BAKEDO-234751 format. One line per 2 residues: number of its first residue (from 0); their letters; for each residue x, y, z of N, C-alpha, C. Coordinates in steps of 0.001 Angstrom, whole numbers. Example, Ala and Ser with C-alpha at 12.3 -4.5 7.8 and 13.67 -1.06 7.14 Angstrom:
# residues 2
0> as> 13190,-5690,7800,12300,-4500,7800,13200,-3300,7800; 12850,-2250,7080,13670,-1060,7140,12900,30,7870
//
This chain:
# residues 65
0> xx> -71055,-55408,6829,-71371,-54399,5657,-72495,-55785,4883; -73843,-55304,4366,-74105,-55792,3327,-73227,-56149,2325
2> xx> -74133,-57012,1619,-73353,-57569,486,-73381,-56679,-801; -74164,-55825,-964,-74192,-54357,-1419,-73307,-53693,-1761
4> xx> -73098,-53065,136,-72004,-52090,205,-70683,-53018,39; -70883,-54183,-90,-69232,-54740,250,-69048,-54705,-1359
6> xx> -69798,-54994,-2609,-69204,-55107,-3442,-69332,-53832,-4553; -69909,-52704,-3747,-69373,-51766,-4199,-69114,-50235,-3025
8> xx> -68032,-50692,-2529,-67487,-49732,-1524,-67100,-48435,-1853; -66834,-48115,-3084,-66635,-47068,-3901,-67924,-46089,-3889
10> xx> -68562,-46857,-3551,-70174,-45680,-3904,-70544,-45619,-2665; -70272,-46356,-1867,-70353,-45626,74,-69409,-44706,50
12> xx> -68091,-44716,3,-67511,-43599,-169,-67571,-42361,-631; -68233,-42515,-1860,-68380,-41539,-2292,-69688,-40682,-1761
14> xx> -70806,-41455,-1376,-71893,-41329,-270,-71428,-40227,777; -70716,-40953,1393,-70334,-40437,2530,-69543,-38811,2236
16> xx> -68880,-39128,1369,-68606,-37632,1335,-69521,-36372,355; -70854,-37075,177,-71376,-36120,-154,-72005,-36159,-1798
18> xx> -71380,-36912,-2737,-71338,-37158,-4044,-72409,-37947,-4368; -73035,-37255,-5441,-74005,-38030,-5475,-74036,-38709,-7479
20> xx> -74008,-40149,-7615,-73998,-40862,-8426,-75237,-40283,-9895; -74332,-40118,-11253,-75019,-39769,-12296,-77152,-40390,-12322
22> xx> -77952,-39546,-11942,-79227,-40680,-12212,-78759,-41696,-13619; -79850,-42836,-13610,-79564,-43658,-14750,-80422,-43280,-15820
24> xx> -80258,-43554,-17272,-81000,-43634,-17857,-82599,-44015,-18580; -83512,-43597,-18168,-84523,-44330,-18145,-85639,-43846,-19433
26> xx> -84634,-43964,-20424,-85182,-43265,-21392,-86012,-44222,-22370; -85690,-45897,-22286,-86148,-46715,-22992,-87375,-47074,-22459
28> xx> -88208,-47748,-23190,-89852,-47731,-22942,-90256,-48811,-21683; -89328,-49245,-21609,-89429,-50429,-21005,-89273,-49916,-19730
30> xx> -88775,-48759,-18840,-88750,-47851,-18279,-90047,-46435,-17859; -90649,-46615,-18416,-91906,-45952,-18564,-92539,-45566,-17070
32> xx> -92754,-46793,-17070,-93522,-46241,-15667,-92732,-46513,-14343; -91203,-45851,-14507,-90258,-46060,-13297,-89735,-44084,-13131
34> xx> -90381,-43440,-14602,-89540,-42393,-14708,-90262,-41206,-13597; -91633,-41494,-13274,-91834,-40421,-12174,-91174,-40890,-10995
36> xx> -90773,-41891,-10573,-90237,-42606,-9447,-88582,-42244,-9568; -87821,-41995,-10336,-86524,-41709,-10484,-86689,-39691,-10377
38> xx> -87869,-39229,-11040,-87739,-38016,-10807,-87662,-37518,-9220; -89009,-37904,-8555,-89077,-37911,-7314,-87334,-37821,-6332
40> xx> -86846,-39073,-6862,-85442,-39173,-6214,-84807,-37871,-6270; -84862,-37395,-7534,-83629,-36951,-8087,-84096,-34911,-7620
42> xx> -85371,-34987,-7262,-85879,-34149,-7149,-85639,-33805,-5272; -85578,-34965,-4454,-85031,-35072,-3346,-83352,-35050,-3276
44> xx> -82742,-35691,-4047,-81395,-35241,-4246,-80961,-33823,-4266; -81525,-32745,-5526,-81728,-31500,-5461,-81963,-31230,-4452
46> xx> -82881,-31168,-3527,-83264,-30423,-2483,-82708,-30799,-1254; -81470,-31979,-1614,-80658,-32155,-526,-81899,-33250,1071
48> xx> -82520,-33312,1016,-83539,-33957,1330,-83336,-35719,2070; -82026,-35502,2944,-81528,-37324,3169,-82246,-37852,4135
50> xx> -83388,-37039,4701,-84356,-37897,5692,-85258,-37883,4578; -85820,-37153,3340,-86541,-38023,2755,-86174,-38935,1764
52> xx> -85103,-38867,1323,-84420,-39837,566,-84495,-41396,1690; -84227,-41523,3042,-83999,-42196,3688,-85404,-42774,3675
54> xx> -86611,-42329,3702,-87731,-42373,4330,-88858,-42922,2796; -87693,-42869,1355,-88424,-42856,119,-88556,-44249,484
56> xx> -89461,-45499,336,-89819,-46556,72,-89470,-47457,-1522; -88426,-48077,-1299,-88518,-48999,-2763,-88831,-50238,-2387
58> xx> -89708,-50925,-3513,-90382,-51957,-3372,-88831,-52890,-4416; -88645,-53958,-3995,-87873,-54714,-4880,-88726,-55934,-5474
60> xx> -87909,-56008,-6556,-89068,-57681,-7205,-87802,-58166,-7823; -87678,-59697,-7105,-86444,-60679,-7337,-87234,-61691,-8471
62> xx> -86422,-61364,-9296,-87109,-62309,-10617,-86207,-63171,-10509; -85418,-63906,-10191,-84126,-64707,-10339,-85073,-66069,-9873
64> x> -86355,-66179,-9480,-86743,-67610,-8837,-87229,-68137,-10262
//
């Protein structure tokens, strides 16, 4: 089990049961560039496109350095 899964086992259980989390609030101006990405993900979820969600690439920026 990866660290993220170990930290949030309830999220994994909910996902396995087909329950989706509430989309985050991207209304702040600092999230403006990410609103389109969130909209695409919500559209995939609404369509029930599990393969599309798995294939969706997410770039992670580590800022702790």
